[in-house]
C-alpha positions as a Markdown table, in Angstrom:
| # | Residue | x | y | z |
|---|---|---|---|---|
| 1 | Met | 0.0 | 0.0 | 0.0 |
| 2 | Gly | 1.4 | 3.4 | -1.0 |
| 3 | Trp | 1.6 | 6.5 | 1.0 |
| 4 | Val | -1.7 | 8.4 | 1.5 |
| 5 | Leu | -1.8 | 12.0 | 2.5 |
| 6 | Met | -3.9 | 13.0 | 5.5 |
| 7 | Ser | -6.6 | 15.6 | 4.8 |
| 8 | Glu | -7.3 | 18.6 | 7.1 |
| 9 | Gln | -10.3 | 16.7 | 8.5 |
| 10 | Asp | -8.1 | 13.8 | 9.5 |
| 11 | Val | -5.6 | 16.1 | 11.2 |
| 12 | Arg | -8.5 | 17.8 | 13.1 |
| 13 | Arg | -9.8 | 14.4 | 14.2 |
| 14 | Met | -6.4 | 13.4 | 15.5 |
| 15 | Glu | -6.1 | 16.6 | 17.5 |
| 16 | Val | -9.5 | 16.2 | 19.1 |
| 17 | Leu | -9.0 | 12.5 | 19.9 |
| 18 | Ala | -5.6 | 13.3 | 21.5 |
| 19 | Glu | -7.4 | 15.8 | 23.8 |
| 20 | Val | -9.9 | 13.2 | 24.7 |
| 21 | Leu | -7.2 | 10.6 | 25.6 |
| 22 | Ser | -5.3 | 13.2 | 27.6 |
| 23 | Gly | -8.5 | 14.0 | 29.6 |
| 24 | Arg | -8.8 | 17.6 | 28.4 |
| 25 | Arg | -12.0 | 17.0 | 26.5 |
| 26 | Thr | -15.0 | 14.8 | 27.1 |
| 27 | Val | -16.4 | 12.3 | 24.5 |
| 28 | Ala | -19.6 | 14.2 | 24.2 |
| 29 | Ser | -17.7 | 17.5 | 23.5 |
| 30 | Ala | -15.6 | 15.7 | 20.8 |
| 31 | Ala | -18.8 | 14.4 | 19.2 |
| 32 | Ile | -20.1 | 17.9 | 18.9 |
| 33 | Val | -16.9 | 19.3 | 17.6 |
| 34 | Leu | -16.4 | 16.6 | 14.9 |
| 35 | Thr | -20.2 | 16.4 | 14.2 |
| 36 | Val | -20.4 | 12.6 | 14.6 |
| 37 | Gly | -22.1 | 10.4 | 17.1 |
| 38 | Val | -20.8 | 9.4 | 20.5 |
| 39 | Arg | -20.5 | 5.7 | 19.4 |
| 40 | Gln | -18.4 | 6.8 | 16.4 |
| 41 | Ile | -16.1 | 8.7 | 18.7 |
| 42 | His | -15.5 | 5.5 | 20.8 |
| 43 | Arg | -14.7 | 3.6 | 17.6 |
| 44 | Leu | -12.2 | 6.2 | 16.5 |
| 45 | Leu | -10.6 | 6.2 | 19.9 |
| 46 | Ile | -10.0 | 2.5 | 19.7 |
| 47 | Arg | -8.5 | 2.7 | 16.3 |
| 48 | Phe | -6.4 | 5.8 | 17.2 |
| 49 | Arg | -5.2 | 4.1 | 20.5 |
| 50 | Glu | -4.2 | 0.9 | 18.7 |
| 51 | Asn | -2.7 | 2.0 | 15.3 |
| 52 | Gly | -2.1 | 5.8 | 15.7 |
| 53 | Gly | -3.2 | 8.6 | 13.4 |
| 54 | Gly | -2.9 | 6.5 | 10.2 |
| 55 | Ala | -5.9 | 4.4 | 11.3 |
| 56 | Leu | -8.2 | 7.5 | 11.0 |
| 57 | Ile | -7.8 | 7.5 | 7.2 |
| 58 | His | -10.6 | 5.8 | 5.3 |
| 59 | Lys | -9.6 | 2.4 | 4.1 |
| 60 | Ser | -10.8 | 3.0 | 0.5 |
| 61 | Arg | -8.9 | 6.2 | 0.1 |
| 62 | Gly | -6.6 | 5.9 | -2.9 |
| 63 | Gln | -8.2 | 2.7 | -4.1 |
| 64 | Pro | -10.2 | 2.4 | -7.3 |
| 65 | Ser | -14.0 | 2.7 | -6.9 |
| 66 | Asn | -16.0 | -0.5 | -6.6 |
| 67 | His | -18.2 | 0.9 | -9.5 |
| 68 | Ser | -15.4 | 1.8 | -11.8 |
| 69 | Leu | -15.1 | 0.3 | -15.2 |
| 70 | Ser | -12.0 | -1.6 | -16.3 |
| 71 | Pro | -9.4 | 0.3 | -18.3 |
| 72 | Gly | -10.1 | -2.1 | -21.2 |
| 73 | Ile | -13.7 | -0.9 | -21.5 |
| 74 | Arg | -12.6 | 2.7 | -21.6 |
| 75 | Glu | -10.1 | 2.1 | -24.4 |
| 76 | Tyr | -12.5 | 0.0 | -26.4 |
| 77 | Ala | -15.3 | 2.6 | -26.1 |
| 78 | Leu | -13.0 | 5.5 | -27.0 |
| 79 | Glu | -11.7 | 3.5 | -30.0 |
| 80 | Leu | -15.2 | 2.9 | -31.3 |
| 81 | Val | -16.1 | 6.6 | -30.9 |
| 82 | Arg | -12.8 | 7.6 | -32.5 |
| 83 | Thr | -13.2 | 5.4 | -35.6 |
| 84 | Lys | -17.0 | 5.2 | -36.1 |
| 85 | Tyr | -18.7 | 7.9 | -34.2 |
| 86 | Ala | -16.3 | 10.8 | -34.3 |
| 87 | Asp | -19.0 | 13.4 | -34.9 |
| 88 | Phe | -21.3 | 12.0 | -32.2 |
| 89 | Gly | -22.0 | 13.8 | -29.0 |
| 90 | Pro | -21.8 | 12.0 | -25.6 |
| 91 | Thr | -25.6 | 11.6 | -25.3 |
| 92 | Leu | -26.0 | 10.0 | -28.7 |
| 93 | Ala | -22.8 | 8.0 | -28.4 |
| 94 | Ile | -23.9 | 6.1 | -25.2 |
| 95 | Glu | -27.1 | 5.1 | -27.0 |
| 96 | Val | -25.2 | 3.7 | -30.0 |
| 97 | Leu | -22.6 | 2.0 | -27.8 |
| 98 | Leu | -25.4 | 0.3 | -25.9 |
| 99 | Asp | -27.5 | -0.7 | -28.9 |
| 100 | Lys | -24.8 | -1.8 | -31.3 |
| 101 | His | -22.0 | -2.9 | -29.0 |
| 102 | Ala | -23.6 | -3.8 | -25.7 |
| 103 | Ile | -21.3 | -1.4 | -23.8 |
| 104 | Arg | -23.1 | 0.4 | -20.9 |
| 105 | Val | -21.4 | 3.6 | -20.0 |
| 106 | Gly | -22.7 | 6.6 | -18.1 |
| 107 | Arg | -23.2 | 9.8 | -20.2 |
| 108 | Glu | -21.0 | 12.0 | -18.0 |
| 109 | Thr | -18.4 | 9.3 | -17.7 |
| 110 | Leu | -18.2 | 9.0 | -21.5 |
| 111 | Arg | -18.2 | 12.8 | -21.8 |
| 112 | Thr | -15.2 | 13.0 | -19.4 |
| 113 | Trp | -13.4 | 10.3 | -21.3 |
| 114 | Met | -14.0 | 12.1 | -24.6 |
| 115 | Ile | -12.8 | 15.4 | -23.3 |
| 116 | Glu | -9.6 | 13.9 | -21.8 |
| 117 | Asp | -8.9 | 12.1 | -25.1 |
| 118 | Gly | -9.6 | 15.3 | -27.2 |
| 119 | Leu | -12.7 | 13.9 | -28.9 |
| 120 | Trp | -15.2 | 16.4 | -27.4 |
| 121 | Leu | -15.0 | 20.0 | -26.4 |
| 122 | Ser | -16.7 | 21.3 | -23.3 |
| 123 | Arg | -19.3 | 24.1 | -23.6 |
| 124 | Lys | -16.7 | 26.6 | -22.5 |
| 125 | Gln | -14.2 | 25.4 | -25.1 |
| 126 | Arg | -16.9 | 25.5 | -27.8 |
| 127 | Lys | -17.8 | 29.1 | -27.1 |
| 128 | Ser | -17.0 | 31.3 | -30.1 |
| 129 | Phe | -15.6 | 34.8 | -29.8 |
| 130 | His | -16.3 | 37.4 | -32.5 |
| 131 | Gln | -13.4 | 39.7 | -33.3 |
| 132 | Pro | -14.6 | 43.3 | -32.8 |
| 133 | Arg | -14.8 | 45.3 | -36.0 |
| 134 | Leu | -13.4 | 48.9 | -36.0 |
| 135 | Arg | -15.7 | 51.7 | -36.9 |
| 136 | Arg | -15.6 | 53.2 | -40.4 |
| 137 | Glu | -13.6 | 56.4 | -40.5 |
| 138 | Ser | -15.9 | 58.7 | -42.4 |
| 139 | Tyr | -19.5 | 59.8 | -41.9 |
| 140 | Gly | -21.8 | 58.4 | -44.5 |
| 141 | Glu | -19.5 | 55.6 | -45.5 |
| 142 | Leu | -21.5 | 52.7 | -44.0 |
| 143 | Ile | -25.1 | 52.9 | -42.7 |
| 144 | Gln | -26.4 | 49.9 | -40.8 |
| 145 | Ile | -30.1 | 49.2 | -41.1 |
| 146 | Asp | -32.4 | 46.9 | -39.3 |
| 147 | Gly | -36.0 | 46.5 | -38.1 |
| 148 | Ser | -36.9 | 45.9 | -34.4 |
| 149 | Asp | -40.3 | 44.3 | -33.8 |
| 150 | His | -41.5 | 45.3 | -30.3 |
| 151 | Arg | -44.4 | 46.5 | -28.2 |
| 152 | Trp | -43.3 | 50.1 | -28.6 |
| 153 | Phe | -46.6 | 51.5 | -27.4 |
| 154 | Glu | -46.9 | 48.9 | -24.6 |
| 155 | Asp | -50.6 | 48.1 | -23.9 |
| 156 | Arg | -51.7 | 51.4 | -25.4 |
| 157 | Gly | -51.5 | 50.2 | -29.0 |
| 158 | Asp | -50.7 | 47.3 | -31.2 |
| 159 | Pro | -47.1 | 46.0 | -31.6 |
| 160 | Cys | -45.2 | 47.3 | -34.6 |
| 161 | Thr | -41.7 | 47.5 | -36.1 |
| 162 | Leu | -39.2 | 50.3 | -35.8 |
| 163 | Leu | -36.9 | 50.7 | -38.8 |
| 164 | Val | -33.5 | 52.0 | -37.6 |
| 165 | Phe | -30.8 | 53.6 | -39.8 |
| 166 | Ile | -27.5 | 54.3 | -37.9 |
| 167 | Asp | -24.2 | 55.6 | -39.1 |
| 168 | Asp | -21.3 | 53.2 | -38.4 |
| 169 | Ala | -18.6 | 55.9 | -38.0 |
| 170 | Thr | -20.5 | 58.1 | -35.5 |
| 171 | Ser | -23.3 | 55.9 | -34.0 |
| 172 | Lys | -25.7 | 58.7 | -35.1 |
| 173 | Leu | -29.3 | 57.7 | -35.7 |
| 174 | Met | -30.0 | 58.8 | -39.3 |
| 175 | Gln | -33.6 | 57.7 | -39.7 |
| 176 | Leu | -36.3 | 56.2 | -37.5 |
| 177 | Arg | -39.7 | 55.1 | -38.7 |
| 178 | Phe | -42.6 | 53.1 | -37.2 |
| 179 | Val | -44.1 | 50.6 | -39.7 |
| 180 | Ala | -46.5 | 47.7 | -39.4 |
| 181 | Ser | -43.8 | 45.1 | -40.4 |
| 182 | Glu | -40.5 | 44.8 | -42.3 |
| 183 | Ser | -41.4 | 44.8 | -45.9 |
| 184 | Thr | -40.1 | 46.3 | -49.2 |
| 185 | Asp | -42.7 | 49.1 | -49.2 |
| 186 | Ser | -41.9 | 50.1 | -45.6 |
| 187 | Tyr | -38.2 | 50.2 | -46.4 |
| 188 | Phe | -38.9 | 52.2 | -49.5 |
| 189 | Glu | -40.7 | 54.8 | -47.4 |
| 190 | Ala | -37.9 | 55.0 | -44.9 |
| 191 | Leu | -35.2 | 55.1 | -47.6 |
| 192 | Gln | -37.0 | 58.1 | -49.3 |
| 193 | Gly | -37.0 | 60.0 | -46.1 |
| 194 | Tyr | -33.3 | 59.2 | -45.6 |
| 195 | Leu | -32.3 | 60.3 | -49.1 |
| 196 | Glu | -34.2 | 63.5 | -48.9 |
| 197 | Ala | -32.7 | 64.4 | -45.5 |
| 198 | His | -29.0 | 63.3 | -46.0 |
| 199 | Gly | -28.3 | 62.2 | -49.6 |
| 200 | Cys | -26.9 | 59.0 | -50.9 |
| 201 | Pro | -24.4 | 57.1 | -48.6 |
| 202 | Val | -21.7 | 54.8 | -49.9 |
| 203 | Ala | -23.3 | 51.6 | -48.7 |
| 204 | Phe | -26.0 | 50.1 | -46.5 |
| 205 | Tyr | -25.2 | 47.2 | -44.1 |
| 206 | Ser | -28.1 | 44.8 | -43.3 |
| 207 | Asp | -28.9 | 41.3 | -42.4 |
| 208 | Lys | -30.0 | 38.5 | -44.8 |
| 209 | His | -33.7 | 39.5 | -44.8 |
| 210 | Thr | -35.4 | 38.7 | -48.1 |
| 211 | Val | -36.0 | 42.5 | -48.5 |
| 212 | Phe | -32.2 | 42.9 | -49.1 |
| 213 | Arg | -31.0 | 39.6 | -50.5 |
| 214 | Val | -32.3 | 36.7 | -52.7 |
| 215 | Asn | -31.6 | 33.7 | -50.5 |
| 216 | Arg | -32.1 | 31.3 | -53.3 |
| 217 | Pro | -29.5 | 32.0 | -56.0 |
| 218 | Asp | -30.8 | 29.0 | -58.0 |
| 219 | Ala | -34.3 | 30.6 | -58.4 |
| 220 | Lys | -35.5 | 30.3 | -62.0 |
| 221 | Gly | -37.5 | 33.5 | -62.1 |
| 222 | Gly | -36.4 | 37.1 | -61.4 |
| 223 | Ser | -33.1 | 38.9 | -62.1 |
| 224 | Gly | -31.3 | 37.6 | -58.9 |
| 225 | Met | -31.8 | 41.0 | -57.2 |
| 226 | Thr | -34.5 | 42.1 | -54.8 |
| 227 | Gln | -36.7 | 45.2 | -55.5 |
| 228 | Phe | -34.8 | 47.1 | -52.7 |
| 229 | Gly | -31.4 | 46.0 | -54.2 |
| 230 | Arg | -32.6 | 47.1 | -57.7 |
| 231 | Ala | -33.6 | 50.5 | -56.3 |
| 232 | Leu | -30.2 | 51.0 | -54.6 |
| 233 | Ala | -28.4 | 49.9 | -57.7 |
| 234 | Glu | -30.2 | 52.6 | -59.7 |
| 235 | Leu | -29.2 | 55.1 | -57.0 |
| 236 | Asn | -25.6 | 53.9 | -57.1 |
| 237 | Ile | -25.7 | 52.7 | -53.5 |
| 238 | Glu | -24.1 | 49.4 | -52.5 |
| 239 | Ile | -25.9 | 46.9 | -50.2 |
| 240 | Leu | -23.9 | 44.6 | -48.0 |
| 241 | Cys | -25.3 | 41.7 | -45.9 |
| 242 | Ala | -23.8 | 40.7 | -42.6 |
| 243 | Asn | -23.1 | 37.0 | -41.9 |
| 244 | Ser | -24.2 | 37.3 | -38.3 |
| 245 | Ser | -26.0 | 39.6 | -35.9 |
| 246 | Gln | -22.8 | 40.4 | -34.1 |
| 247 | Ala | -21.3 | 41.8 | -37.3 |
| 248 | Lys | -23.9 | 44.6 | -37.3 |
| 249 | Gly | -23.7 | 45.0 | -33.5 |
| 250 | Arg | -23.9 | 48.8 | -33.8 |
| 251 | Val | -27.6 | 48.7 | -34.8 |
| 252 | Glu | -28.4 | 45.7 | -32.6 |
| 253 | Arg | -27.2 | 47.6 | -29.5 |
| 254 | Ala | -29.1 | 50.7 | -30.7 |
| 255 | Asn | -32.3 | 48.6 | -30.9 |
| 256 | Arg | -31.8 | 47.4 | -27.3 |
| 257 | Thr | -31.2 | 51.0 | -26.1 |
| 258 | Leu | -34.3 | 52.2 | -28.0 |
| 259 | Gln | -36.5 | 49.5 | -26.6 |
| 260 | Asp | -35.7 | 51.0 | -23.2 |
| 261 | Arg | -35.5 | 54.7 | -23.6 |
| 262 | Leu | -37.9 | 55.3 | -26.5 |
| 263 | Val | -40.6 | 53.1 | -25.0 |
| 264 | Lys | -40.5 | 55.2 | -21.8 |
| 265 | Glu | -40.5 | 58.5 | -23.6 |
| 266 | Leu | -43.5 | 57.4 | -25.7 |
| 267 | Arg | -45.3 | 56.5 | -22.5 |
| 268 | Leu | -44.6 | 60.0 | -21.0 |
| 269 | Glu | -45.9 | 61.6 | -24.2 |
| 270 | Asn | -48.9 | 59.2 | -24.3 |
| 271 | Val | -48.2 | 58.2 | -27.9 |
| 272 | Cys | -50.4 | 55.3 | -28.8 |
| 273 | Asp | -50.2 | 54.6 | -32.5 |
| 274 | Ile | -47.9 | 54.6 | -35.5 |
| 275 | Glu | -48.9 | 57.9 | -36.9 |
| 276 | Ala | -48.4 | 59.8 | -33.6 |
| 277 | Gly | -45.2 | 57.8 | -33.1 |
| 278 | Asn | -43.7 | 58.9 | -36.4 |
| 279 | Ala | -44.6 | 62.5 | -35.6 |
| 280 | Phe | -42.7 | 62.2 | -32.3 |
| 281 | Leu | -39.6 | 60.6 | -33.7 |
| 282 | Pro | -37.8 | 63.6 | -35.2 |
| 283 | Lys | -37.7 | 65.4 | -31.8 |
| 284 | Phe | -36.5 | 62.2 | -30.1 |
| 285 | Leu | -33.8 | 61.6 | -32.7 |
| 286 | Gln | -32.3 | 65.0 | -32.3 |
| 287 | Arg | -32.1 | 64.7 | -28.5 |
| 288 | Phe | -30.6 | 61.2 | -28.8 |
| 289 | Asn | -27.9 | 62.2 | -31.3 |
| 290 | Glu | -26.9 | 65.2 | -29.2 |
| 291 | Arg | -26.3 | 62.9 | -26.2 |
| 292 | Phe | -24.8 | 59.8 | -27.8 |
| 293 | Ala | -23.4 | 60.6 | -31.2 |
| 294 | Leu | -19.6 | 60.5 | -31.6 |
| 295 | Val | -17.1 | 62.3 | -33.8 |
| 296 | Ala | -15.9 | 60.5 | -36.9 |
| 297 | Ala | -12.2 | 59.7 | -37.3 |
| 298 | Lys | -12.1 | 61.7 | -40.5 |
| 299 | Pro | -14.0 | 65.0 | -41.0 |
| 300 | Glu | -15.3 | 64.4 | -44.6 |
| 301 | Asn | -18.9 | 63.6 | -45.3 |
| 302 | Leu | -19.2 | 60.8 | -47.9 |
| 303 | His | -22.9 | 61.4 | -48.6 |
| 304 | Arg | -23.6 | 62.3 | -52.3 |
| 305 | Pro | -26.4 | 64.7 | -53.2 |
| 306 | Leu | -29.6 | 63.2 | -54.5 |
| 307 | Asn | -29.6 | 64.5 | -58.1 |
| 308 | Val | -32.9 | 62.8 | -58.9 |
| 309 | Lys | -36.2 | 64.4 | -59.7 |
| 310 | Ala | -39.2 | 63.6 | -57.4 |
| 311 | Ser | -41.0 | 61.8 | -60.2 |
| 312 | Arg | -38.0 | 59.7 | -61.1 |
| 313 | Leu | -37.4 | 58.9 | -57.4 |
| 314 | Asn | -41.0 | 57.6 | -57.2 |
| 315 | Asp | -40.4 | 55.4 | -60.2 |
| 316 | Ile | -37.2 | 53.9 | -58.5 |
| 317 | Leu | -38.8 | 53.3 | -55.1 |
| 318 | Cys | -41.6 | 51.0 | -56.2 |
| 319 | His | -42.1 | 47.4 | -57.3 |
| 320 | Arg | -41.2 | 47.0 | -60.9 |
| 321 | Glu | -41.8 | 43.8 | -62.8 |
| 322 | Gln | -42.2 | 42.7 | -66.4 |
| 323 | Arg | -45.3 | 40.8 | -67.5 |
| 324 | His | -46.0 | 38.9 | -70.7 |
| 325 | Val | -49.0 | 40.2 | -72.7 |
| 326 | Ser | -51.3 | 37.5 | -74.2 |
| 327 | Glu | -52.9 | 37.8 | -77.6 |
| 328 | Gln | -56.1 | 38.9 | -75.8 |
| 329 | Leu | -54.1 | 41.8 | -74.3 |
| 330 | Thr | -54.3 | 40.4 | -70.7 |
| 331 | Met | -51.7 | 39.6 | -68.1 |
| 332 | Ser | -51.7 | 38.4 | -64.4 |
| 333 | Tyr | -50.3 | 40.3 | -61.5 |
| 334 | Asp | -50.8 | 39.9 | -57.7 |
| 335 | Arg | -53.9 | 37.7 | -58.2 |
| 336 | Lys | -55.4 | 40.2 | -60.6 |
| 337 | Gln | -56.1 | 39.9 | -64.3 |
| 338 | Ile | -55.1 | 43.1 | -66.0 |
| 339 | Ile | -56.9 | 43.8 | -69.4 |
| 340 | Leu | -55.4 | 46.5 | -71.6 |
| 341 | Glu | -57.7 | 48.8 | -73.3 |
| 342 | Arg | -57.4 | 48.5 | -77.1 |
| 343 | Asn | -55.8 | 51.4 | -78.9 |
| 344 | Glu | -53.1 | 52.0 | -81.5 |
| 345 | Val | -50.3 | 51.2 | -79.0 |
| 346 | Ser | -51.7 | 48.2 | -77.2 |
| 347 | Glu | -52.9 | 46.4 | -80.4 |
| 348 | Gly | -49.3 | 45.5 | -81.2 |
| 349 | Leu | -48.3 | 44.3 | -77.7 |
| 350 | Gly | -49.6 | 40.7 | -78.0 |
| 351 | Gly | -46.7 | 38.3 | -77.2 |
| 352 | Lys | -44.5 | 41.1 | -75.8 |
| 353 | Tyr | -43.4 | 42.2 | -72.3 |
| 354 | Val | -44.6 | 45.4 | -70.6 |
| 355 | Asp | -43.4 | 47.0 | -67.4 |
| 356 | Leu | -45.6 | 47.1 | -64.3 |
| 357 | Tyr | -45.0 | 49.8 | -61.7 |
| 358 | Asp | -46.6 | 49.0 | -58.3 |
| 359 | Phe | -46.3 | 52.1 | -56.1 |
| 360 | Pro | -46.4 | 52.0 | -52.3 |
| 361 | Asp | -49.5 | 54.2 | -52.2 |
| 362 | Gly | -51.5 | 51.5 | -54.1 |
| 363 | Arg | -51.2 | 52.9 | -57.7 |
| 364 | Leu | -50.5 | 50.5 | -60.5 |
| 365 | Glu | -49.2 | 51.6 | -63.9 |
| 366 | Val | -48.6 | 49.6 | -67.0 |
| 367 | Arg | -46.0 | 51.1 | -69.2 |
| 368 | Trp | -44.5 | 50.3 | -72.6 |
| 369 | Lys | -41.3 | 52.1 | -73.4 |
| 370 | Gly | -42.1 | 54.7 | -70.8 |
| 371 | Cys | -45.7 | 55.3 | -72.1 |
| 372 | Ser | -48.5 | 54.6 | -69.7 |
| 373 | Leu | -51.2 | 52.3 | -71.0 |
| 374 | Pro | -54.9 | 52.4 | -69.9 |
| 375 | Tyr | -56.3 | 49.2 | -68.5 |
| 376 | Arg | -59.0 | 47.7 | -66.4 |
| 377 | Val | -58.6 | 45.1 | -63.6 |
| 378 | Phe | -60.5 | 41.9 | -63.0 |
| 379 | Ser | -59.9 | 41.0 | -59.3 |
| 380 | Lys | -59.6 | 37.4 | -58.3 |
| 381 | Asp | -60.4 | 36.2 | -54.8 |
| 382 | Gln | -58.0 | 38.2 | -52.6 |
| 383 | Arg | -56.6 | 36.1 | -49.7 |
| 384 | Val | -53.4 | 34.8 | -48.2 |
| 385 | Ser | -53.0 | 31.4 | -49.8 |
| 386 | His | -52.3 | 28.4 | -47.5 |
| 387 | Thr | -49.1 | 27.9 | -49.5 |
| 388 | Ala | -47.9 | 31.5 | -49.0 |
| 389 | Ile | -44.4 | 31.8 | -47.5 |
| 390 | Val | -44.5 | 34.3 | -44.6 |
| 391 | Glu | -41.3 | 35.2 | -42.7 |
| 392 | Asn | -41.2 | 35.2 | -39.0 |
| 393 | Lys | -40.7 | 39.0 | -38.9 |
| 394 | Arg | -44.0 | 39.6 | -40.8 |
| 395 | Leu | -46.0 | 36.7 | -39.2 |
| 396 | Gly | -48.0 | 39.0 | -36.8 |
| 397 | His | -48.9 | 41.4 | -39.6 |
| 398 | Ala | -49.9 | 38.6 | -41.9 |
| 399 | Leu | -52.1 | 37.0 | -39.3 |
| 400 | Ala | -53.9 | 40.2 | -38.6 |
| 401 | Phe | -54.6 | 40.6 | -42.3 |
| 402 | Val | -55.9 | 37.0 | -42.5 |
| 403 | Lys | -58.2 | 37.6 | -39.5 |
| 404 | Ala | -59.6 | 40.8 | -41.1 |
| 405 | Gln | -60.2 | 38.9 | -44.3 |
| 406 | Gln | -62.0 | 36.1 | -42.5 |
| 407 | Asp | -64.2 | 38.4 | -40.5 |
| 408 | Arg | -65.2 | 40.3 | -43.7 |
| 409 | Arg | -65.7 | 37.1 | -45.7 |
| 410 | His | -68.0 | 35.4 | -43.1 |
| 411 | Glu | -70.2 | 38.4 | -42.3 |
| 412 | Thr | -73.7 | 37.2 | -43.1 |
| 413 | Lys | -76.8 | 39.3 | -42.7 |
| 414 | Val | -79.8 | 37.2 | -41.5 |
| 415 | Met | -83.0 | 38.6 | -43.2 |
| 416 | Thr | -86.3 | 38.6 | -41.4 |
| 417 | Asn | -89.5 | 37.3 | -43.0 |
| 418 | Ser | -90.7 | 40.8 | -43.6 |
| 419 | Glu | -87.5 | 41.7 | -45.5 |
| 420 | Lys | -87.8 | 38.6 | -47.6 |
| 421 | Ser | -91.3 | 39.5 | -48.6 |
| 422 | Gly | -90.3 | 43.0 | -49.5 |
| 423 | Tyr | -92.1 | 44.8 | -46.7 |
| 424 | Lys | -91.1 | 48.4 | -46.1 |
| 425 | Lys | -91.9 | 50.0 | -42.9 |
| 426 | Thr | -94.1 | 53.1 | -43.2 |
| 427 | Pro | -92.5 | 56.1 | -41.4 |
| 428 | Arg | -94.3 | 57.6 | -38.5 |
| 429 | Arg | -96.6 | 60.5 | -39.3 |
| 430 | Val | -96.5 | 63.6 | -37.4 |
| 431 | Tyr | -99.7 | 65.7 | -37.0 |
| 432 | Gly | -99.0 | 69.3 | -36.2 |
| 433 | Pro | -101.1 | 72.5 | -36.2 |
| 434 | Gly | -100.5 | 73.1 | -39.9 |
| 435 | Phe | -101.1 | 69.5 | -41.0 |
| 436 | Glu | -103.0 | 69.1 | -44.2 |
| 437 | Pro | -103.8 | 65.6 | -45.6 |
| 438 | Lys | -102.5 | 64.8 | -49.0 |
| 439 | Thr | -105.9 | 63.6 | -50.2 |
| 440 | Arg | -109.0 | 65.4 | -49.2 |
| 441 | Leu | -112.2 | 63.4 | -48.5 |
| 442 | Ala | -115.2 | 64.1 | -50.8 |
| 443 | Ala | -117.9 | 66.3 | -49.4 |
| 444 | Ala | -120.8 | 64.4 | -47.9 |
| 445 | Val | -123.9 | 64.2 | -50.1 |
| 446 | Glu | -127.2 | 64.7 | -48.4 |
| 447 | Met | -129.7 | 62.0 | -49.3 |
| 448 | Pro | -133.4 | 63.1 | -49.9 |
| 449 | Val | -135.8 | 62.0 | -47.2 |
């Protein structure tokens, strides 16, 4: 038997038992000090008197556990994991070892073995660290954009989304706008306000939302560019998509700050809806920037002036698609059948493509080489299809729209029997001092006697 070191508890026991043997402490006092029973003190005294302090050490100390597995099982299990189940976690690995190899090992035991052998990383070791990105040096060089879905008006109004534009170099809030949800139209409205106030920046930095990026590069239809991306390309503004939320941490942290400060200021001003909120935002934005905006490393402003007429800007910030015109001068768009009015221009458009301009305010124009064509619309049943793809960020807005459609669709008026028979209630007649009947009765004829 090798040497076994005594613990502090063993040394303390030896001191107390020595005091008992010397008569300086009673057995009852020793039991209280060592927090054991009196009978256990008598057992320890016998062992200490016969074999000294070494007898106080537990006999199984330094010995392998009675429940320990043999080293051969450990090596065999690790060899199986290393060769056949290298990408398995400990929880799944113990199930496979038991089912396919009849090896029963505890989950935490196997986890410890795999960590010691380098086959598994602990949660702390698997934690990834993101390298902080330095700010851009110039104002207007990179604008981070994002939408924050939150109960901005608390219980006073419905939840909505706040679109946030923030300058990367200075952390200055450039544009804030309350919208129902993140959509192309809502970003068009916010972008128009930004361009008119500040001009054109070098680039926007966003997440991989489908407003900014086509997430299916193998899509058969379309030009491979979203409507928002097409509008920015026409304005000569670049759009960059972050690979993670940490990469655009500037706007993410701004969202967290706004969800605290802005919510409370809206409560103090008793703002309850989107329209009142958008009217309040300019004043809040100015105060926020005066307090938290920084100075850019370089003094130049990289915003370019917006040299675009208002009519041209409206044509850019809208949905634009091409549609094939049939020989009957019809086309389909947004569950509508559009029928072109026959004239000298439209007569020759059968089999050709025309441009559709769908503006955020609801206007729809059909153009051929810049010329607007008259048309009429045959509406199909408007509803959200059961196969419609709805993103998580727009789910609440989509459900509210579906609910409104269902309520309107199922409103049925129950007719009474009188209404079915065509009965119309005669209005109440009012007899006043100047009342004259419409039809006068014939004078009474006296009969001869």
